[in-house]
C-alpha positions in Angstrom: 37.4 87.4 57.3 40.7 89.0 58.1 41.6 88.9 61.7 41.4 92.4 63.2 43.7 94.0 66.0 43.1 97.0 68.1 43.5 98.8 71.3 41.2 100.9 73.5 41.3 103.2 76.6 38.7 103.7 79.3 40.4 107.0 80.1 40.8 106.4 83.9 42.8 109.0 85.8 43.9 107.5 89.1 46.8 108.0 91.5 50.1 106.6 90.5 52.5 104.9 92.9 53.5 108.4 94.2 49.9 109.6 94.5 50.1 111.9 91.6 47.3 112.2 89.1 47.3 113.5 85.6 45.2 116.5 84.8 42.0 115.8 82.6 43.7 117.6 79.8 46.8 115.5 80.0 44.9 112.4 80.0 42.8 113.3 77.0 46.1 114.2 75.2 47.5 110.8 76.2 44.4 108.9 74.6 44.8 111.0 71.4 48.3 110.2 71.1 47.6 106.5 71.8 45.2 106.5 68.8 47.8 108.1 66.6 50.3 105.4 67.4 47.7 102.7 66.7 46.9 104.3 63.4 50.6 104.7 62.5 51.4 101.2 63.3 48.5 99.9 61.1 46.2 98.5 63.7 42.4 98.2 62.7 40.5 99.8 65.3 40.7 102.1 68.4 38.2 102.6 71.0 37.1 104.7 74.1 34.9 103.6 76.9 32.1 105.8 78.4 32.2 106.8 82.1 30.8 109.5 84.0 32.9 110.2 87.2 35.8 112.4 88.2 38.5 109.6 87.9 37.7 109.2 84.1 37.9 111.7 81.2 35.6 109.9 78.8 32.1 111.0 79.6 31.9 112.6 76.1 33.7 109.8 74.2 32.4 110.9 70.8 34.1 114.3 71.2 37.3 112.7 71.8 37.0 110.4 68.8 36.0 113.5 66.8 39.4 114.9 67.7 41.1 111.6 66.9 39.2 111.6 63.5 41.2 114.5 62.4 44.6 113.0 63.7 44.3 109.6 62.1 43.9 108.3 58.5 42.8 104.7 58.3 42.0 103.2 61.7 38.4 102.5 62.7 37.0 104.3 65.6 34.5 103.0 68.2 33.0 103.4 71.6 34.0 100.7 74.0 31.3 100.9 75.0 28.3 103.3 74.8 25.9 103.0 77.8 22.8 103.2 75.8 20.5 102.3 78.8 20.9 105.7 80.3 21.4 107.7 77.1 19.0 109.2 74.5 19.4 106.9 71.5 18.7 109.9 69.2 21.4 111.9 70.7 23.9 109.1 70.4 22.9 108.3 66.9 23.5 112.0 65.9 26.8 112.1 67.6 28.1 108.8 65.9 26.7 109.8 62.5 28.5 113.1 62.8 31.7 111.3 64.0 31.4 109.0 60.7 31.3 112.3 58.6 34.4 113.6 60.4 36.5 110.4 59.7 35.1 109.5 56.2 33.2 106.4 57.2 35.4 104.8 59.8 33.1 104.8 62.8 31.7 101.8 64.7 29.7 101.7 68.0 29.5 99.1 70.9 26.4 99.3 72.7 25.9 97.8 76.3 25.0 98.3 79.9 28.4 99.1 81.2 30.3 97.8 84.3 29.6 101.1 86.3 26.3 102.3 87.4 26.9 106.0 87.9 25.1 107.2 84.8 21.7 105.8 86.1 21.3 108.4 88.9 23.1 111.1 86.8 20.6 110.8 84.0 17.5 109.9 86.1 17.2 106.3 85.1 16.1 103.6 87.7 18.1 100.5 88.4 14.6 98.8 88.7 14.3 99.2 84.9 17.8 98.0 84.2 16.7 95.4 81.7 13.8 97.2 80.1 15.8 100.3 79.6 18.4 98.4 77.6 15.9 96.5 75.5 13.9 99.7 74.5 17.0 102.1 73.9 18.7 99.4 71.8 15.7 98.9 69.8 15.3 102.5 69.1 19.0 102.9 68.1 18.5 100.1 65.5 15.5 101.7 64.1 17.2 105.0 63.7 19.9 103.2 61.7 17.3 102.1 59.2 15.1 105.1 58.9 15.7 108.7 58.2 12.1 109.7 59.4 11.1 107.9 62.4 7.8 107.3 64.3 8.3 105.5 67.6 6.7 105.1 71.1 8.2 103.5 74.2 8.0 103.7 77.9 11.2 105.7 78.8 11.5 108.4 76.3 9.0 110.8 74.8 7.5 109.6 71.5 8.8 110.4 68.1 6.2 111.5 65.5 7.7 111.7 61.9 11.0 112.8 63.5 13.8 113.7 61.1 17.1 112.0 62.2 20.0 113.9 61.0 22.7 113.9 60.0 23.1 110.7 58.1 26.5 109.0 58.2 28.8 108.2 55.4 28.2 104.4 55.8 24.6 103.2 55.2 24.7 101.7 58.6 27.3 102.3 61.3 28.6 98.8 62.2 27.1 97.9 65.6 28.3 95.6 68.4 26.6 94.6 71.5 29.1 94.5 74.5 28.7 91.1 76.6 30.3 90.6 80.0 28.9 87.3 81.5 25.2 87.5 80.9 23.9 84.7 78.6 20.8 86.6 77.7 23.0 89.4 76.3 24.9 86.9 74.1 21.7 85.4 72.8 20.2 88.9 72.3 23.2 89.9 70.0 22.8 86.8 68.0 19.1 87.2 67.6 19.4 90.7 66.5 22.3 89.9 64.1 24.7 92.3 65.7 28.3 91.7 66.3 29.3 90.7 69.8 32.1 92.3 71.8 33.0 89.8 74.5 34.7 91.4 77.6 37.1 88.9 79.2 39.3 89.8 82.1 40.7 86.7 83.7 40.4 83.0 84.2 40.0 80.1 81.8 38.5 80.8 78.4 36.7 77.4 78.4 34.6 78.7 81.3 33.0 81.3 79.1 32.9 79.5 75.8 29.2 79.0 76.2 28.6 82.7 75.6 30.0 82.5 72.1 28.1 79.2 71.5 25.0 80.9 72.5 25.7 83.9 70.2 26.4 81.8 67.1 23.5 79.4 67.8 21.1 82.2 68.3 22.2 84.0 65.1 21.9 80.9 63.0 18.5 80.2 64.3 17.3 83.7 63.5 18.5 83.2 59.9 21.5 85.6 59.9 24.4 85.1 57.6 27.0 84.0 60.1 29.8 85.0 57.6 28.8 88.6 58.0 29.0 88.6 61.8 31.9 89.1 64.2 32.9 88.3 67.7 35.7 90.2 69.3 37.5 89.6 72.5 38.6 92.6 74.6 40.4 92.9 78.0 43.3 94.0 80.1 46.5 93.5 78.0 50.1 94.3 77.8 53.0 93.2 75.6 56.8 93.3 76.0 59.7 91.7 74.2 59.8 89.0 76.9 56.9 87.4 78.8 58.5 87.8 82.2 59.4 91.4 81.5 55.9 91.9 80.4 54.5 90.7 83.7 57.0 92.7 85.8 56.0 95.8 84.0 52.3 95.1 83.9 51.7 93.8 87.6 52.3 97.1 89.5 49.9 99.0 87.3 47.3 96.1 87.5 47.5 96.5 91.2 47.0 100.2 91.1 44.0 99.9 88.8 42.3 97.1 90.5 43.0 98.4 93.9 41.5 101.8 93.1 38.4 100.5 91.7 37.8 97.6 94.1 38.1 100.0 97.1 35.7 102.4 95.3 33.1 99.5 95.2 34.0 98.6 98.7 35.3 95.2 97.6 38.6 93.7 99.0 41.4 93.5 96.7 44.8 91.8 97.7 47.6 93.0 95.5 49.2 90.2 93.6 52.9 89.7 93.2 54.7 89.3 89.9 55.4 85.7 90.7 51.7 85.0 91.3 51.0 86.6 87.8 53.5 84.5 85.9 51.1 81.6 85.5 48.7 83.9 83.6 50.9 84.0 80.6 49.9 80.4 79.6 47.7 80.1 76.5 44.8 78.7 78.6 44.5 81.8 80.7 42.4 84.8 79.5 44.6 87.7 80.8 46.3 89.0 77.5 49.8 89.7 79.0 53.1 88.4 77.9 55.5 88.3 74.9 54.2 88.7 71.4 54.5 85.1 70.8 52.5 84.2 74.0 49.9 86.6 73.2 49.6 85.2 69.6 49.2 81.8 71.2 46.5 82.9 73.4 44.5 84.5 70.6 44.8 81.4 68.4 43.8 79.2 71.4 40.8 81.3 72.1 39.8 81.4 68.3 39.2 77.8 68.5 36.8 78.3 71.3 35.0 81.6 70.4 35.3 81.9 66.5 36.4 85.5 67.1 38.0 87.7 64.4 39.0 90.6 66.4 41.1 91.2 69.5 41.3 94.6 71.4 43.6 95.3 74.4 43.5 97.9 77.1 47.2 98.6 77.2 47.2 101.9 79.1 45.6 100.9 82.3 46.9 101.9 85.7 49.3 104.7 84.6 51.2 102.5 82.4 54.1 104.8 81.1 53.3 106.1 77.6 56.6 104.8 76.1 55.7 101.4 77.1 52.2 101.7 75.6 53.8 102.8 72.4 56.0 99.8 72.4 53.2 97.5 73.1 51.1 98.8 70.2 54.1 98.3 68.0 54.5 94.8 69.0 50.8 94.0 68.6 50.8 95.4 65.1 54.1 94.0 64.0 54.7 90.9 65.8 51.3 89.5 67.1 49.2 90.3 64.2 51.4 88.6 61.5 51.8 85.5 63.6 48.0 85.1 64.1 47.1 85.9 60.5 49.7 83.6 59.1 48.4 80.8 61.2 44.7 81.4 60.3 45.4 81.7 56.6 47.2 78.5 56.2 
């Protein structure tokens, strides 16, 4: 399977170093432009994450992806991720199927629980039902993929009696991924269901989370799925510059802005890190995907040995990273990192 490369945005709009905040309109336009750059550069996939709060603009991620559909030609478009636990799976499927019609069959979806919990109270879901909600909603979505007319009954949504599910997408089935953070049960579930796994990794040593990929592949094999048709992706905070030291100098202030904002929001202490402290993260045995093109390629190849993944997706625009730098990083990913990795894997 050809190794794929992509970028994604969570669409946060937080204060910059001068306490300025982009308008929601400006931020949405930035995301659309980022997707256009990724498409023009020849990347494989672009994603948008779902969030429901004032410091994000991506509550209606499918709408933004619909706009991107008309501005791009080849790139696959996906959620990164859709919080299925608090959504109506029927509505999610209708939106994603419509998106697939708009872009001619380039749609994917990543389903998960999400790292933020604001959607639970917003849509009347109880955190006490956290696991049960995910199980039920995920199961219903998968049934909608397979059947045009659905009868179904669960605990958290009104029953469906011979319900017509429309429109149907261009693709027979929308490629589905399950987002996994650090929960072993989620990795096993993805394998049992025969879904692709999107592994979200932020920092640390990849060996410490290798067990998640091992659990996934073992569960998929035990369930009788064809492993050659399954994929694992690695996603996380990312940035590339021509030189590794330059990359860290340009990335670190925006990383501090991003982490400081959201850790404060969660009432967790975050101490800003210095550029010097971050330099060690450029090593191949560190997860953080920041450095030169050569350093990032080395990281991806190192992790491929551990996870068996065939897709990398980077969050390049975090923390108000200037658009010109994001464009440059996308170009480096497509034209420097991708060839190195693919050549090494195809030998």
